[in-house]
C-alpha positions as CSV (number, residue, x, y, z in Angstrom):
1,M,92.7,96.9,72.2
2,I,94.1,100.3,72.7
3,S,95.1,99.5,76.3
4,T,96.9,96.4,75.1
5,A,98.8,98.5,72.5
6,I,99.7,101.0,75.1
7,R,101.1,98.3,77.4
8,V,103.1,96.6,74.6
9,A,104.5,99.9,73.3
10,R,105.2,100.9,77.0
11,V,103.8,104.4,76.5
12,G,101.8,106.3,79.1
13,S,98.6,107.2,77.2
14,A,96.6,106.9,74.0
15,A,98.0,110.3,73.0
16,E,101.5,109.0,73.2
17,L,100.6,105.9,71.3
18,A,99.0,108.0,68.6
19,A,102.1,110.3,68.4
20,A,104.4,107.2,68.2
21,A,102.3,105.7,65.4
22,L,102.3,109.0,63.5
23,M,106.1,109.3,63.8
24,M,106.6,105.7,62.7
25,L,104.3,106.1,59.7
26,G,105.5,109.6,59.0
27,F,109.0,108.8,57.8
28,P,107.9,106.2,55.2
29,C,105.4,108.9,54.0
30,V,108.2,111.5,53.8
31,M,110.3,109.1,51.7
32,L,107.4,108.3,49.4
33,A,106.6,112.0,48.9
34,A,110.3,112.6,48.0
35,L,110.2,109.7,45.5
36,V,107.0,110.7,43.8
37,P,108.0,113.7,44.1
38,S,105.3,115.9,45.8
39,V,106.5,119.0,47.7
40,Y,103.2,119.5,49.5
41,A,103.0,115.9,50.6
42,F,106.6,116.0,51.7
43,A,105.9,119.2,53.8
44,A,102.8,117.7,55.4
45,A,104.5,114.4,56.3
46,A,107.7,116.1,57.6
47,A,105.6,118.4,59.8
48,V,103.9,115.4,61.3
49,T,107.2,113.7,62.1
50,Y,108.5,117.0,63.7
51,L,105.5,117.4,65.9
52,A,105.1,113.8,66.9
53,D,108.8,113.6,67.8
54,H,108.7,116.8,69.8
55,Y,105.6,115.6,71.7
56,L,107.2,112.2,72.6
57,H,110.3,114.0,73.9
58,R,108.3,116.4,75.9
59,K,106.4,113.5,77.5
60,G,109.7,111.7,78.2
61,S,108.3,108.6,76.3
62,Y,109.9,105.3,76.9
63,L,109.7,104.7,73.1
64,I,112.2,107.5,72.5
65,N,114.8,105.7,74.6
66,R,114.1,102.4,72.7
67,L,114.6,104.0,69.3
68,G,118.0,105.1,70.4
69,K,118.9,101.5,71.3
70,V,118.0,100.3,67.8
71,R,120.1,103.0,66.0
72,A,117.1,105.2,65.2
73,G,118.0,107.9,67.7
74,L,117.2,111.6,67.6
75,S,120.2,112.6,65.4
76,I,119.5,109.8,62.9
77,R,115.9,110.8,62.5
78,F,116.8,114.4,61.8
79,L,119.6,113.3,59.4
80,V,117.2,110.9,57.5
81,R,114.7,113.7,57.1
82,Q,117.4,116.0,55.7
83,L,118.6,113.3,53.3
84,L,115.1,112.8,52.1
85,L,114.8,116.5,51.4
86,V,118.0,116.3,49.3
87,L,116.4,113.4,47.5
88,L,113.3,115.5,46.9
89,L,115.4,118.2,45.3
90,A,117.1,115.6,43.1
91,R,113.7,114.1,42.0
92,L,112.5,117.6,41.2
93,D,115.4,117.9,38.7
94,L,117.2,120.5,40.9
95,A,120.3,118.5,41.3
96,D,122.2,120.9,39.1
97,D,120.9,124.0,40.8
98,L,122.9,126.0,43.2
99,V,120.3,125.6,45.9
100,F,120.9,121.8,45.8
101,Y,124.6,122.2,46.6
102,I,124.1,124.9,49.2
103,A,121.4,122.9,51.0
104,T,123.7,119.8,51.0
105,A,126.6,121.9,52.3
106,C,124.3,123.4,54.9
107,F,123.3,120.1,56.4
108,I,126.8,118.8,56.4
109,A,128.0,122.0,58.2
110,F,125.1,121.9,60.5
111,Y,126.0,118.4,61.6
112,G,129.6,119.6,62.0
113,L,128.3,122.0,64.6
114,Q,126.8,119.1,66.6
115,A,130.2,118.0,67.8
116,P,131.3,121.2,69.5
117,H,127.8,121.8,70.8
118,G,127.6,118.3,72.3
119,A,131.2,118.5,73.7
120,L,130.5,121.9,75.4
121,V,127.2,120.7,76.9
122,T,128.9,117.6,78.2
123,L,131.8,119.5,79.6
124,I,129.6,122.1,81.3
125,R,127.4,119.3,82.9
126,N,130.5,117.3,84.1
127,R,132.2,120.4,85.6
128,R,129.0,121.4,87.4
129,R,128.5,117.9,88.8
130,M,129.8,118.2,92.3
131,P,131.9,115.3,93.8
132,V,129.7,115.9,96.9
133,A,126.2,117.4,96.8
134,T,124.7,118.8,100.0
135,R,121.7,120.2,101.7
136,N,121.7,122.4,104.9
137,V,125.5,122.5,104.7
138,D,127.1,126.0,104.5
139,L,129.6,125.7,101.6
140,A,128.8,129.1,100.1
141,S,130.9,130.8,102.8
142,R,133.8,128.5,102.1
143,I,134.0,128.2,98.3
144,R,132.7,130.1,95.3
145,I,130.1,128.2,93.3
146,P,128.9,130.2,90.3
147,D,125.3,130.4,89.0
148,A,124.1,127.7,86.7
149,P,123.9,128.5,83.0
150,P,120.3,129.4,81.9
151,R,118.2,126.3,81.8
152,R,117.1,127.1,78.3
153,L,120.7,126.4,77.2
154,L,121.1,122.9,78.7
155,H,117.6,121.5,79.1
156,R,117.0,119.0,76.2
157,S,119.9,120.7,74.5
158,A,120.4,118.1,71.8
159,E,116.8,118.3,70.7
160,K,116.9,122.1,70.7
161,M,120.1,122.1,68.6
162,L,118.7,119.7,66.0
163,H,115.5,121.6,65.7
164,L,117.5,124.6,64.5
165,D,117.4,122.8,61.1
166,L,113.7,123.9,60.8
167,P,114.5,127.3,59.0
168,A,116.7,125.5,56.5
169,V,114.2,122.7,55.8
170,A,111.3,125.1,55.6
171,G,113.2,127.5,53.4
172,V,114.3,124.7,51.0
173,V,110.7,123.2,50.8
174,V,109.2,126.7,50.1
175,A,111.9,127.3,47.5
176,A,111.1,124.0,45.8
177,A,107.4,124.8,45.8
178,T,107.8,128.4,44.5
179,A,110.9,128.0,42.4
180,R,112.4,131.0,44.3
181,A,115.8,130.1,45.7
182,L,115.9,133.1,48.0
183,Y,113.7,131.3,50.6
184,A,116.2,128.5,50.8
185,Y,119.2,130.9,51.2
186,V,117.4,132.8,54.0
187,G,116.5,129.6,55.8
188,I,119.9,128.1,55.4
189,A,121.6,131.3,56.8
190,A,119.2,131.3,59.7
191,T,119.9,127.6,60.6
192,L,123.7,128.0,60.4
193,G,123.6,131.4,62.2
194,L,121.5,130.1,65.0
195,G,123.6,127.0,65.4
196,I,126.8,129.0,65.6
197,L,125.2,131.4,68.2
198,Y,124.1,128.4,70.3
199,V,127.6,127.1,70.4
200,L,129.1,130.5,71.2
201,A,126.5,131.0,74.0
202,L,127.9,127.9,75.7
203,V,131.6,128.9,75.6
204,P,131.6,131.3,78.6
205,Y,130.5,128.5,80.9
206,V,133.6,126.3,80.4
207,R,136.2,128.8,81.6
208,G,136.9,131.5,84.1
209,R,134.7,132.3,87.1
210,R,131.7,130.5,85.7
211,V,133.4,127.2,86.3
212,P,132.8,125.5,89.8
213,P,135.9,124.7,91.9
214,R,137.7,121.4,91.4
215,A,136.8,118.3,93.3
216,E,139.6,118.5,95.8
217,T,138.6,122.1,96.7
218,V,135.0,121.1,97.3
219,L,135.9,118.1,99.4
220,A,138.2,120.2,101.5
221,A,135.4,122.7,102.1
222,V,133.1,119.8,103.2
223,D,135.7,118.5,105.6
224,D,136.1,122.0,107.0
225,W,132.4,122.2,107.6
226,L,132.4,118.7,109.2
227,R,135.2,119.8,111.6
228,E,133.1,122.8,112.6
229,Y,129.8,121.0,112.8
230,Q,131.2,117.9,114.5
231,P,128.4,115.4,113.6
232,Q,127.8,112.7,116.2
233,T,125.1,110.5,114.7
234,V,124.8,109.6,111.0
235,L,122.0,108.1,109.0
236,Y,123.6,106.3,106.1
237,F,121.6,105.3,103.0
238,S,122.1,103.9,99.5
239,G,119.4,102.6,97.1
240,S,117.4,103.2,93.9
241,R,115.0,106.1,93.1
242,D,112.0,104.0,94.3
243,S,113.6,103.3,97.7
244,A,113.8,106.9,98.8
245,Y,110.8,106.4,101.1
246,Q,113.1,104.1,103.2
247,V,115.2,107.1,104.2
248,N,112.4,109.6,104.2
249,M,110.6,107.7,107.0
250,W,113.6,108.4,109.3
251,L,113.9,112.2,108.7
252,E,111.7,113.3,111.5
253,T,113.4,110.9,113.9
254,M,116.8,112.4,112.9
255,E,115.4,115.9,113.5
256,Q,114.5,114.9,117.1
257,L,117.9,113.4,118.1
258,D,119.6,114.8,121.1
259,T,122.9,114.5,119.3
260,R,124.1,116.4,116.2
261,P,122.7,114.5,113.3
262,L,123.9,114.0,109.7
263,I,122.5,112.2,106.7
264,I,124.8,110.6,104.2
265,L,123.4,109.4,100.9
266,R,125.3,107.6,98.1
267,E,123.1,108.3,95.0
268,R,122.2,111.6,93.5
269,V,118.7,110.3,92.6
270,I,118.0,109.7,96.3
271,L,119.0,113.3,97.1
272,S,116.6,114.6,94.5
273,N,113.8,112.5,96.0
274,L,114.6,113.3,99.6
275,A,111.8,115.0,101.5
276,P,112.6,118.4,103.0
277,T,114.5,118.2,106.3
278,T,116.4,120.5,108.7
279,V,119.1,117.8,109.1
280,P,122.4,118.4,107.2
281,V,122.6,116.1,104.2
282,I,125.7,115.0,102.2
283,C,125.4,113.0,99.1
284,V,128.7,111.2,98.3
285,P,128.5,109.1,95.1
286,G,132.2,108.1,95.1
287,G,133.3,105.5,97.5
288,V,136.9,106.9,97.7
289,H,135.6,110.3,98.5
290,L,133.5,108.9,101.3
291,M,136.3,106.9,102.8
292,N,138.5,110.0,102.8
293,M,135.9,112.2,104.4
294,D,136.5,113.5,107.9
295,L,133.9,111.7,110.0
296,S,136.1,111.5,113.1
297,S,133.5,113.0,115.4
298,V,130.8,110.4,114.5
299,R,130.1,107.9,117.1
300,V,126.9,106.1,115.8
301,A,126.0,105.2,112.3
302,L,122.4,104.1,111.5
303,Y,121.6,102.0,108.4
304,A,118.1,101.8,107.0
305,A,118.8,99.1,104.3
306,N,121.2,96.2,103.7
307,V,123.1,97.2,100.5
308,G,126.6,96.6,99.2
309,K,127.7,100.2,99.6
310,N,127.3,100.0,103.3
311,I,130.8,98.6,103.4
312,H,132.3,102.0,102.7
313,M,131.0,103.2,106.1
314,L,131.2,99.9,108.0
315,R,134.9,99.9,107.6
316,V,135.3,102.8,110.0
317,P,136.1,101.4,113.5
318,T,135.7,104.6,115.5
319,M,131.9,104.6,115.3
320,K,129.3,101.9,116.2
321,H,127.1,100.6,113.4
322,V,123.4,99.9,113.8
323,F,120.9,98.4,111.5
324,I,117.5,100.1,112.1
325,G,115.8,99.0,108.8
326,H,112.8,100.6,107.1
327,G,110.0,98.6,108.7
328,D,109.3,95.8,111.1
329,S,107.6,92.7,109.7
330,D,107.8,88.9,109.6
331,K,109.3,88.9,106.1
332,L,112.6,87.1,105.6
333,A,114.2,90.5,104.9
334,S,113.7,91.4,108.6
335,V,116.1,88.7,109.6
336,N,118.7,89.1,106.9
337,P,122.0,87.2,107.8
338,F,123.9,90.3,106.6
339,S,122.8,92.0,109.9
340,K,125.7,90.2,111.6
341,V,128.0,92.9,110.3
342,Y,126.5,95.6,112.5
343,D,127.5,96.2,116.1
344,E,123.8,96.3,117.1
345,V,120.4,95.7,115.5
346,W,117.5,97.8,116.7
347,T,114.0,96.4,116.7
348,A,110.7,98.0,117.6
349,G,109.8,95.5,120.3
350,R,110.4,92.1,121.8
351,A,109.0,90.4,118.6
352,G,112.0,91.6,116.6
353,R,114.4,90.1,119.1
354,D,112.6,86.8,119.1
355,R,112.4,86.8,115.3
356,Y,116.3,86.8,115.1
357,A,116.5,84.1,117.8
358,I,114.2,81.9,115.8
359,A,115.9,82.6,112.5
360,D,119.3,81.8,114.0
361,V,121.2,83.8,111.4
362,G,124.1,84.7,113.7
363,V,122.8,87.9,115.3
364,R,123.4,87.6,119.1
365,D,120.7,88.5,121.5
366,D,123.1,90.9,123.3
367,D,123.5,92.9,120.2
368,I,119.7,93.6,119.8
369,A,118.1,96.7,121.4
370,E,114.4,97.4,121.5
371,V,113.7,101.1,120.7
372,G,110.1,101.2,119.5
373,R,109.1,102.9,116.3
374,P,109.4,106.7,116.5
375,Q,107.6,107.1,113.2
376,L,104.3,105.7,114.6
377,A,103.7,108.7,116.9
378,P,101.2,110.3,114.4
379,I,99.0,107.1,114.3
380,Q,95.8,107.7,116.4
381,T,94.2,105.1,118.6
382,W,90.8,103.9,117.5
383,Q,87.7,105.2,119.3
384,G,85.2,103.4,117.2
385,V,83.2,104.4,114.1
386,P,81.8,108.0,114.6
387,E,78.0,108.2,114.8
388,G,76.3,108.6,111.5
389,R,79.3,107.6,109.4
390,I,79.7,104.3,107.5
391,P,82.9,102.4,108.4
392,T,86.0,102.8,106.2
393,V,88.2,99.8,105.3
394,L,91.7,100.4,104.0
395,Y,93.1,97.8,101.6
396,A,96.9,98.3,101.6
397,P,98.6,95.3,99.9
398,T,102.3,95.1,99.6
399,W,104.1,94.5,96.2
400,E,104.9,91.3,94.4
401,G,108.5,91.1,95.6
402,W,111.6,89.9,93.7
403,D,110.4,86.3,93.3
404,D,107.1,84.5,92.5
405,N,106.3,83.4,96.1
406,P,102.5,83.5,96.3
407,G,102.8,84.7,99.9
408,N,104.5,88.0,98.8
409,T,101.3,89.9,98.0
410,S,97.5,89.3,98.1
411,I,96.9,91.3,94.9
412,L,97.5,88.4,92.5
413,L,95.2,85.7,94.0
414,A,93.0,87.6,96.4
415,G,93.0,91.3,95.6
416,E,90.0,91.4,93.3
417,N,88.0,89.1,95.7
418,I,88.8,91.4,98.6
419,V,87.8,94.6,96.9
420,R,84.7,93.1,95.3
421,K,83.4,91.8,98.7
422,L,84.1,95.2,100.3
423,V,82.4,97.3,97.7
424,Q,79.4,95.0,97.8
425,A,79.2,94.7,101.6
426,D,75.8,95.1,103.3
427,P,75.6,97.2,105.5
428,P,77.9,99.3,103.3
429,V,81.5,100.3,103.9
430,R,83.8,102.8,102.2
431,V,86.9,101.3,100.6
432,L,90.3,103.1,100.4
433,Y,92.8,101.3,98.1
434,K,96.4,102.3,98.6
435,P,98.8,99.8,97.0
436,H,102.6,99.7,97.6
437,P,104.4,102.1,95.3
438,F,106.5,99.2,93.8
439,T,103.3,97.3,92.8
440,G,103.6,96.1,89.2
441,T,107.3,97.1,88.7
442,R,108.5,93.5,88.3
443,S,105.4,91.5,87.5
444,A,103.2,92.3,84.5
445,Q,100.5,90.1,86.1
446,A,100.5,92.2,89.3
447,K,100.4,95.4,87.3
448,A,97.4,94.1,85.3
449,T,95.6,92.9,88.4
450,H,96.3,96.3,90.1
451,Q,94.7,98.1,87.1
452,R,91.6,95.8,87.4
453,I,91.3,96.6,91.1
454,V,91.5,100.3,90.4
455,A,88.8,100.0,87.7
456,L,86.7,98.0,90.2
457,V,86.9,100.6,92.9
458,E,86.3,103.5,90.5
459,K,83.2,101.7,89.0
460,A,81.8,101.2,92.5
461,A,82.5,104.8,93.4
462,A,80.7,106.0,90.3
463,A,77.7,103.8,91.1
464,R,77.6,105.0,94.7
465,A,77.8,108.6,93.5
466,A,74.6,108.0,91.5
467,D,72.8,106.4,94.5
468,P,70.6,108.9,96.4
469,R,71.1,106.9,99.6
470,F,74.6,108.2,99.8
471,T,74.5,111.5,97.9
472,A,71.6,113.0,99.9
473,E,73.1,115.7,102.2
474,T,71.9,118.8,104.1
475,A,72.7,122.3,103.0
476,D,75.3,122.5,105.9
477,Q,77.0,119.4,104.7
478,A,77.2,120.6,101.1
479,A,78.5,124.0,102.3
480,A,81.1,122.3,104.5
481,R,82.3,120.2,101.5
482,A,82.5,123.2,99.2
483,Q,84.4,125.1,101.9
484,A,86.9,122.1,102.2
485,K,87.5,122.1,98.4
486,T,88.1,125.9,98.5
487,E,90.5,125.4,101.4
488,L,92.2,122.5,99.6
489,A,92.8,124.7,96.5
490,R,94.2,127.5,98.7
491,V,96.6,125.3,100.6
492,E,97.8,123.6,97.3
493,A,98.4,127.0,95.8
494,R,100.4,128.1,98.7
495,L,102.4,124.8,98.8
496,A,103.1,125.3,95.1
497,V,104.6,128.7,95.9
498,L,106.6,127.4,98.8
499,A,108.0,124.5,96.6
500,G,108.9,127.0,93.9
501,R,106.8,125.0,91.4
502,G,107.0,126.3,87.9
503,G,110.3,128.1,88.6
504,E,113.5,127.4,86.8
505,K,115.1,124.2,88.1
506,R,118.6,124.6,89.5
507,D,121.5,122.3,88.8
508,E,123.4,120.3,91.4
509,A,126.1,122.8,92.0
510,E,123.7,125.7,92.5
511,A,121.4,123.6,94.7
512,T,124.4,122.7,96.9
513,R,125.4,126.3,97.2
514,D,121.9,127.5,98.1
515,G,120.8,124.4,99.9
516,L,120.3,125.9,103.4
517,L,116.8,125.2,104.4
518,D,114.5,128.1,105.2
519,V,113.3,126.9,108.6
520,A,110.3,129.2,108.6
521,R,109.2,128.0,105.2
522,H,109.8,124.4,106.3
523,E,107.5,124.9,109.4
524,E,104.9,126.6,107.3
525,T,105.0,123.7,104.8
526,A,104.5,121.2,107.6
527,R,101.5,123.1,108.9
528,L,100.0,123.5,105.5
529,R,100.4,119.8,104.8
530,A,98.4,119.0,108.0
531,E,95.8,121.5,106.8
532,W,95.8,119.9,103.4
533,N,95.2,116.4,104.8
534,E,92.3,117.6,107.0
535,A,90.7,119.4,104.1
536,Y,91.3,116.5,101.7
537,W,89.2,114.1,103.7
538,R,86.4,116.7,104.2
539,S,86.3,117.5,100.5
540,F,84.4,114.4,99.5
541,G,81.7,112.2,101.1
542,S,82.7,109.9,103.9
543,W,80.9,107.2,101.9
544,Q,83.0,107.7,98.8
545,H,85.5,105.0,97.7
546,R,89.0,106.2,96.8
547,V,92.1,105.0,95.0
548,I,95.1,106.5,96.6
549,T,98.4,105.9,94.7
550,G,100.3,109.1,95.1
551,A,102.5,110.3,98.0
552,E,99.6,112.3,99.5
553,P,97.7,111.5,101.5
554,R,100.3,109.4,103.4
555,L,99.8,105.9,104.6
556,Y,99.4,106.9,108.2
557,D,96.8,109.5,107.2
558,C,94.9,106.7,105.7
559,F,95.3,104.7,108.9
560,N,93.7,107.5,110.9
561,V,90.6,107.8,108.8
562,S,90.1,104.1,108.5
563,D,88.3,101.8,110.9
564,A,89.9,98.6,109.7
565,M,92.6,97.4,107.3
566,V,93.3,94.5,105.0
567,S,96.9,93.9,104.1
568,D,99.7,91.3,103.7
569,I,102.7,90.3,105.6
570,S,104.7,93.6,105.7
571,S,105.7,96.4,108.0
572,V,102.3,98.0,107.1
573,V,100.6,95.5,109.4
574,S,103.0,96.1,112.3
575,D,102.5,99.8,112.0
576,F,98.7,99.6,111.8
577,I,98.7,97.6,115.0
578,A,99.7,100.8,116.8
579,S,96.1,102.1,116.1
580,G,94.5,99.2,118.0
581,K,92.0,98.8,115.1
582,P,90.8,95.5,113.7
583,Y,92.7,94.2,110.8
584,A,92.9,91.2,108.4
585,V,95.8,89.6,106.7
586,T,95.6,87.4,103.6
587,D,97.2,83.9,103.6
588,S,97.9,84.0,99.9
589,A,100.2,81.0,100.1
590,E,97.4,79.0,101.7
591,L,99.5,77.8,104.6
592,G,96.4,77.4,106.8
593,V,95.3,79.5,109.7
594,E,97.4,77.8,112.4
595,E,100.6,77.6,110.4
596,F,100.1,81.1,109.1
597,R,99.8,82.5,112.7
598,R,102.7,80.4,113.9
599,N,105.0,81.7,111.1
600,N,104.0,85.4,111.3
601,T,103.9,87.1,114.6
602,A,102.0,90.2,113.3
603,V,98.9,88.1,112.4
604,R,98.3,86.6,115.8
605,A,95.5,89.2,116.4
606,A,94.3,89.4,112.8
607,V,91.4,87.9,110.9
608,I,93.0,85.5,108.5
609,L,91.7,85.7,105.0
610,S,91.8,82.9,102.4
611,N,92.2,83.9,98.7
612,S,88.5,83.8,98.4
613,A,88.2,86.5,101.1
614,A,85.2,84.6,102.6
615,E,86.2,85.6,106.1
616,L,85.8,89.3,105.6
617,G,82.5,89.2,107.5
618,E,84.5,88.6,110.7
619,L,86.5,91.8,110.2
620,L,83.4,93.9,109.3
621,G,81.5,92.5,112.3
622,A,84.3,93.7,114.7
623,V,84.2,97.1,113.1
624,R,80.4,97.5,113.4
625,D,80.2,96.2,117.0
626,P,83.5,96.8,118.9
627,A,82.0,95.3,122.0
628,A,81.7,92.0,120.3
629,D,85.2,92.1,118.9
630,P,86.8,88.8,120.0
631,L,90.4,89.9,119.1
632,A,90.5,93.3,120.9
633,G,92.5,92.0,123.9
634,E,94.9,90.1,121.7
635,R,95.6,93.2,119.7
636,A,96.5,95.2,122.8
637,E,99.0,92.5,123.9
638,L,100.4,92.1,120.4
639,K,100.9,95.9,120.1
640,Q,103.2,95.9,123.1
641,Y,105.0,92.8,121.9
642,L,105.6,94.1,118.4
643,L,106.2,97.8,119.1
644,G,107.2,98.1,122.7
645,P,105.6,99.9,125.6
646,D,103.9,103.3,125.2
647,E,106.1,104.8,128.0
648,P,108.8,106.0,127.7
649,T,107.9,107.3,124.3
650,S,109.6,105.7,121.3
651,I,111.7,108.8,120.6
652,E,113.0,108.8,124.2
653,Q,113.9,105.1,123.9
654,F,115.6,105.8,120.6
655,N,117.7,108.7,122.0
656,T,118.7,106.6,125.0
657,A,119.9,103.8,122.7
658,V,121.9,106.4,120.6
659,A,123.5,107.8,123.8
660,D,124.4,104.3,125.2
661,L,126.0,103.2,122.0
662,A,127.9,106.5,121.5
663,L,129.4,105.9,125.0
664,K,130.4,102.4,123.9
665,A,132.1,103.9,120.8
666,E,133.9,106.5,122.9
667,T,135.0,103.9,125.4
668,R,136.5,101.8,122.6
669,N,138.3,104.8,121.1
670,V,139.7,105.9,124.5
671,G,140.9,102.4,125.0
672,Q,142.8,102.6,121.8
673,V,144.4,105.8,123.0
674,T,145.5,104.4,126.4
675,R,146.9,101.3,124.8
676,A,149.0,103.4,122.4
677,G,150.1,106.2,124.7
678,G,149.8,104.8,128.2
679,G,147.6,106.1,131.1
680,T,144.3,104.8,132.2
681,A,141.1,104.5,130.2
682,E,139.1,106.2,133.1
683,T,141.3,109.3,132.9
684,A,141.2,109.5,129.1
685,L,137.4,109.0,129.1
686,A,136.9,111.7,131.7
687,N,138.9,114.1,129.6
688,A,137.2,113.2,126.4
689,V,134.9,115.8,124.9
690,P,131.7,114.3,123.4
691,G,131.9,114.1,119.7
692,Q,135.7,114.8,119.6
693,R,138.0,112.4,117.8
694,M,140.0,110.1,120.1
695,A,142.5,108.0,118.2
696,S,146.1,107.1,118.2
697,A,148.5,109.0,116.1
698,G,149.3,106.0,114.0
699,E,145.7,105.0,113.3
700,T,144.9,104.9,109.6
701,D,141.9,103.9,107.6
702,G,141.3,107.3,106.2
703,V,140.7,109.1,109.5
704,T,143.1,111.6,111.1
705,A,143.8,112.1,114.7
706,G,142.2,115.0,116.5
């Protein structure tokens, strides 16, 4: 019942639901107390509404946003409470008292202060919102960016300002209860005084040296940095908050490029969710600003997603444009017809090339390059289940997608069957459940099923924790687990210090100014994360079921501790194949084994599951006895077909592809020069400096000649 109410109200917990109910019931009680009239009942009900309102704001409750949409926003709620206080005074026969008129005038004046306060806050925020936000770009030496105002002034500023009515409300209520008007006058003076001081405290930040430079000054500084840095390869990305993982997966690859890399983002929310990197990052929300940016040295632009804003970069002819995607799978998204707009499409292995040929969406075979998957380097090759440990099976389904195709995810029709059979397997296995981060974002049914699967895994984990067959351990094992937990706490504490957790958050302008990465800290963080991952898996029993829904441990870390995986048609399957471990894929659309294998390359070496998951025994048999695994040879062949050869390494293949395409871009640009100014292309190319702009004086499109 409570869980249903939480879901309907779209709140995060029972506490939020209770706070919402108290706030909703509190206002009618305040009105009733004012009409009765009862000062003490009014004070109690008003206090409840204050506290509940504050709690919901602190939690960032969805309900608060909804109230604003139905004209019951924060300001209205405070105004209603103050009007009801005036009504209380009238019902107490104080309408002719001076305190009544002063209280009324106070609330009117207090609301008059909301306008300058709101205007100043908006102006400060707008002026401190940079036209271009950066990381690892030295702008501090080029322009002056002042410190951000104290966070206490701007964070939840409207709520703070409105809560300054508390002294006046409390003073008037006490005065009504005691018949001593002095309390009201003191409270009213405090409210108005604090409100005026709050407004005055904001004024210095809208003038003089506390105001960041204008947009054109910032953009000129960025162009100056670009001319000095001369980026050669750009990773371009646009998307929603939840899609940040699609660019994060390429950060390490960008750091390993032989050319000078640059990351260009289009949304501030992506920048705020970008993982730490040593690569320079420029976030350019405005299309006009991007199109006027000096990217004349760039020769290769890489695109991780097909989105509309790609057009702002695709229009530049002096660089070659490549679609690299954010995964390799047999989904239709992997053969999007939009891919025709790129100069080349890079796939992991031969399978990607064949996939485009079969789809016949206009991508020419000559425009496809096989570069492997550099991100897969951390995935370890399977050596079999270690002696004395029960096998671990990872269930990593993808999300429900944008339509209701039953083949999108196994969660809806097969998820509970899969998990139930795994937790009941005999001999036993350990289950790791790591769903796609988008699971349940579109489909309420998928969200509900996911929650049932979580409950199923947690119930099985609790039952296993009470079973002496699993919990019995030696003194050395217990000591090792305790040591791992201690190590985990130590590493987390140090990571929190490195991340600056608990400190005052900076605004965009200050983060841009101070955005140069501390390389030593970055390297220490990477080392600590590896230590955290190793300690995490040692901190609990190897028999213990786990639900893993956060960013840590990462998917590849789960690959490395697992002996087999169950998943859906997605890039997760292609990536897991790099491990050489047995895997199963669910035919949720019930195409049939032969048709399913024919349509999906990545399942050719998989155990195919029906929605009943009756075939799971085949997967578990292969894990328990690798010598009797009938699909081992097919997995090895499929790995090379999907992901390319092991030698040269994927990052070497990737760097070679970048260099080859950069040369094509330079050749094209030199050809433009020779056609415009005479001479031979060979001479111009021989004299060209890598990364230097080669263009005709009359070339336009927002790029100047070098």
